[in-house]
C-alpha positions as CSV (number, residue, x, y, z in Angstrom):
1,M,2.0,-2.7,-36.1
2,P,5.5,-0.7,-36.6
3,I,8.2,-1.8,-34.8
4,K,8.9,0.8,-32.3
5,R,5.4,1.1,-31.5
6,L,5.9,-2.8,-30.6
7,I,8.5,-2.2,-28.2
8,Y,7.2,1.0,-26.5
9,I,4.2,-1.9,-25.6
10,S,6.7,-4.7,-24.4
11,I,8.6,-2.2,-22.4
12,A,5.4,-1.2,-21.0
13,L,4.1,-5.0,-20.4
14,F,7.6,-5.3,-18.6
15,V,7.4,-2.7,-16.1
16,L,3.7,-3.4,-15.3
17,F,5.0,-7.3,-15.1
18,F,7.8,-6.4,-13.1
19,I,5.6,-4.3,-10.4
20,L,3.0,-6.1,-9.9
21,G,4.7,-8.9,-9.5
22,F,7.8,-7.6,-7.4
23,P,8.2,-9.2,-3.8
24,A,7.3,-8.3,-0.7
25,S,10.0,-9.5,0.8
26,A,12.8,-7.6,-1.1
27,V,10.6,-5.0,0.0
28,W,10.4,-5.9,4.0
29,R,14.3,-5.9,3.8
30,H,14.2,-2.1,2.8
31,I,11.6,-1.1,5.2
32,A,12.8,-3.7,8.7
33,A,16.0,-1.4,9.0
34,R,14.1,1.5,9.9
35,S,11.5,-0.6,12.2
36,S,11.8,-0.6,16.1
37,G,10.8,-3.6,17.6
38,L,8.4,-4.7,14.6
39,E,9.7,-8.2,12.7
40,L,8.2,-10.5,9.5
41,V,9.0,-13.4,9.9
42,G,8.5,-15.8,6.4
43,V,6.8,-13.3,4.2
44,S,6.0,-14.2,0.7
45,G,4.0,-13.2,-2.2
46,T,4.2,-9.4,-4.2
47,V,3.4,-6.2,-2.3
48,W,-0.1,-6.1,-3.6
49,R,-0.6,-9.7,-1.9
50,G,1.3,-11.6,0.6
51,R,1.9,-13.3,3.8
52,A,4.0,-13.5,6.6
53,D,4.1,-16.5,9.1
54,Q,5.0,-14.6,11.9
55,V,4.4,-11.3,13.3
56,R,6.5,-9.6,16.2
57,W,6.1,-7.0,18.5
58,Q,9.1,-6.4,21.0
59,L,10.2,-10.2,20.1
60,D,6.4,-11.6,21.6
61,P,4.7,-13.4,19.0
62,L,1.5,-12.5,18.2
63,G,0.1,-13.9,14.4
64,E,0.0,-15.1,10.8
65,L,-0.7,-11.2,8.4
66,Y,-2.1,-10.8,5.3
67,W,-2.5,-8.4,3.4
68,Q,-4.5,-7.3,-0.1
69,W,-4.3,-4.3,-2.2
70,Q,-7.8,-2.7,-2.9
71,P,-8.0,-1.4,-6.6
72,A,-9.8,2.1,-5.2
73,W,-9.5,5.4,-5.5
74,P,-7.2,6.6,-3.1
75,P,-5.4,2.7,-3.1
76,Y,-5.2,1.0,-0.1
77,W,-4.6,-2.4,1.4
78,T,-6.7,-4.7,3.7
79,T,-4.6,-6.3,6.0
80,Q,-5.4,-9.3,8.9
81,V,-3.2,-10.8,11.9
82,Q,-4.4,-13.7,13.3
83,G,-3.4,-14.7,16.4
84,P,-3.2,-16.9,19.6
85,L,-2.5,-13.3,21.1
86,L,-3.8,-10.6,18.5
87,N,-6.9,-10.5,16.1
88,A,-6.9,-7.5,14.3
89,E,-7.6,-6.2,10.9
90,A,-7.6,-2.6,9.4
91,N,-7.1,-1.1,6.2
92,V,-4.0,0.6,5.5
93,H,-3.1,4.2,3.3
94,V,0.1,5.2,2.3
95,G,1.2,8.3,0.9
96,N,3.2,11.6,1.4
97,G,5.4,9.8,3.9
98,A,2.8,8.7,6.3
99,I,1.3,5.6,6.8
100,K,-2.2,5.8,8.0
101,L,-4.4,2.6,8.9
102,S,-8.3,3.3,8.7
103,D,-11.5,0.6,10.4
104,I,-9.1,-0.6,12.6
105,Q,-10.7,-3.1,15.0
106,A,-8.2,-6.1,17.2
107,R,-8.7,-7.8,20.2
108,W,-6.1,-9.6,22.0
109,P,-5.9,-11.1,26.0
110,A,-4.9,-8.7,28.8
111,L,-2.3,-10.7,30.0
112,L,-0.3,-9.7,26.8
113,M,0.0,-6.0,28.8
114,R,2.3,-5.4,31.5
115,S,0.2,-4.1,34.7
116,P,1.7,-0.4,35.6
117,V,0.7,-1.1,39.5
118,P,3.5,-3.0,40.2
119,D,3.2,-6.5,41.9
120,T,0.2,-7.2,40.2
121,R,-1.4,-9.1,37.0
122,L,-3.9,-7.6,34.2
123,D,-6.7,-10.2,33.3
124,G,-9.2,-10.1,30.6
125,E,-9.6,-8.8,27.0
126,F,-9.0,-5.4,25.2
127,I,-11.1,-4.8,22.2
128,A,-9.9,-1.6,20.1
129,Q,-11.9,0.2,17.7
130,L,-9.7,3.1,15.9
131,D,-11.2,5.3,13.1
132,T,-7.8,6.8,11.9
133,F,-4.3,6.1,12.6
134,E,-1.8,8.0,10.9
135,W,1.8,8.2,10.8
136,L,4.6,10.4,10.1
137,E,8.5,10.3,10.5
138,Q,8.6,7.6,13.8
139,Q,5.5,9.5,15.3
140,P,1.7,9.1,15.8
141,Q,0.2,12.4,14.1
142,R,-3.7,12.0,14.1
143,I,-5.6,8.6,16.1
144,S,-9.1,8.3,17.3
145,G,-11.4,6.0,18.9
146,T,-11.7,3.8,22.1
147,I,-10.7,0.6,23.9
148,Q,-12.8,-1.3,25.7
149,W,-11.0,-3.8,28.9
150,H,-14.0,-6.6,28.7
151,N,-14.3,-8.5,32.3
152,A,-11.5,-6.1,33.6
153,R,-9.6,-8.1,36.5
154,I,-6.3,-6.7,38.7
155,T,-4.9,-9.5,40.3
156,A,-3.0,-8.5,43.3
157,P,-2.7,-9.4,47.0
158,V,-6.3,-9.0,46.2
159,V,-8.2,-10.0,43.3
160,V,-9.7,-7.0,42.1
161,E,-13.2,-6.9,39.7
162,L,-13.1,-3.8,37.3
163,G,-16.3,-4.8,35.3
164,Q,-16.2,-3.6,32.1
165,V,-13.3,-0.2,31.4
166,Q,-13.8,2.0,28.5
167,I,-10.7,4.5,27.2
168,S,-10.9,7.4,24.8
169,I,-8.7,8.0,22.5
170,T,-7.7,11.1,20.9
171,T,-4.6,13.6,20.1
172,A,-4.0,16.8,20.9
173,Q,-0.6,17.5,19.0
174,A,1.8,15.4,16.4
175,G,3.3,12.8,19.4
176,I,1.2,12.6,21.9
177,I,-2.0,11.0,22.6
178,L,-4.4,11.6,25.1
179,L,-6.4,9.2,27.2
180,Q,-10.0,9.3,28.7
181,V,-10.6,6.3,31.2
182,N,-14.0,5.6,32.3
183,S,-15.7,2.6,34.5
184,L,-19.0,1.3,32.5
185,G,-19.6,-0.5,35.2
186,G,-20.1,-3.8,36.5
187,G,-16.8,-4.4,39.0
188,T,-16.3,-4.0,42.8
189,L,-14.3,-0.9,41.7
190,N,-14.3,2.3,40.0
191,V,-11.8,3.8,37.5
192,N,-12.0,7.3,35.9
193,G,-8.9,9.5,35.0
194,A,-6.9,10.5,32.5
195,G,-3.4,10.0,31.1
196,Q,-1.3,10.9,27.8
197,V,1.4,9.2,25.7
198,G,4.4,11.0,24.3
199,N,8.1,10.6,23.8
200,G,8.6,6.8,24.2
201,R,6.5,7.1,27.8
202,Y,3.0,7.1,29.7
203,Q,1.3,8.7,32.4
204,L,-2.0,8.2,34.0
205,N,-3.6,9.4,36.8
206,L,-6.3,7.7,38.2
207,H,-9.0,7.4,41.0
208,L,-10.0,4.0,42.3
209,R,-12.8,3.5,44.2
210,A,-14.0,0.7,46.5
211,L,-17.5,0.2,45.9
212,D,-17.2,-1.3,49.4
213,L,-15.2,0.9,51.5
214,N,-14.7,-1.3,54.0
215,S,-13.6,-4.3,52.0
216,N,-9.8,-5.4,51.5
217,I,-9.7,-4.2,48.1
218,N,-10.2,-0.3,49.4
219,Q,-7.1,-1.0,52.5
220,W,-4.8,-2.1,49.8
221,L,-5.8,1.0,47.6
222,R,-5.1,3.1,50.1
223,L,-0.9,1.5,50.1
224,L,-0.7,2.5,46.5
225,G,-2.1,5.6,46.1
226,E,-3.7,9.2,48.1
227,P,-7.0,9.0,49.4
228,T,-9.4,11.8,48.7
229,S,-12.4,13.7,50.3
230,D,-15.1,11.5,48.1
231,G,-13.7,8.2,49.0
232,S,-11.0,7.5,45.8
233,V,-7.9,7.1,46.2
234,R,-5.6,9.0,43.7
235,I,-2.7,7.2,42.4
236,E,0.1,8.5,39.2
237,L,1.2,6.4,37.3
238,S,4.3,6.7,34.7
239,G,7.1,4.7,32.8
240,P,8.5,3.8,29.4
241,L,6.5,2.5,27.0
242,H,8.9,-0.2,26.0
243,N,7.6,-2.2,29.2
244,A,4.1,-2.2,28.2
245,T,3.9,-5.1,27.3
246,A,4.0,-8.0,30.1
247,T,7.1,-10.2,28.0
248,G,8.7,-7.1,26.7
């Protein structure tokens, strides 16, 4: 074999092995400086296959993170988070400066979320199924799917059983996420409404209706919002997203 060809092959193999063995910790140090609220602890392995001992969001520990590169076209990574506060999996695609997640499934306890209604607590479990979530220039570009709140309950001066609630999620434009909220039954109170998330804030416009209009729940609702002609109570809620987690 000619010496020049041998040198080219040696250089190509060196580059290949360097890329395949490039440590994930070095990549994360570069990304961490630009991440907001996301923290990985104990990163090991390579960019192609590895793990982090702990994923933290807004300082909340969520669980262990695992990733594995898939040699498809276009290529992507399968990812999993396993922990007491979050169990999730998704496919991650990177290209053209954007990060796109597909086939997203996740579940987490409602206790992780801060209630938008003052002096109340959320109980139950959230289960998310999202088709796609595309992120570019530090804002969402496209998202679609649903989040269902199972065994939904609000603990306040009275205990409010909501049964099962579905939140449909879409994007109207870059950076603006639209929410549609509907009760699916099984509770002592129905909730319907809409909202949006954008520019670091959320806004909700909800109609809450107690199935028993003479109950303590209905009396409590009237203290929160504006009674309407159909017997429901209209409530407007808004606030910064960084207060969305119970310990954030």
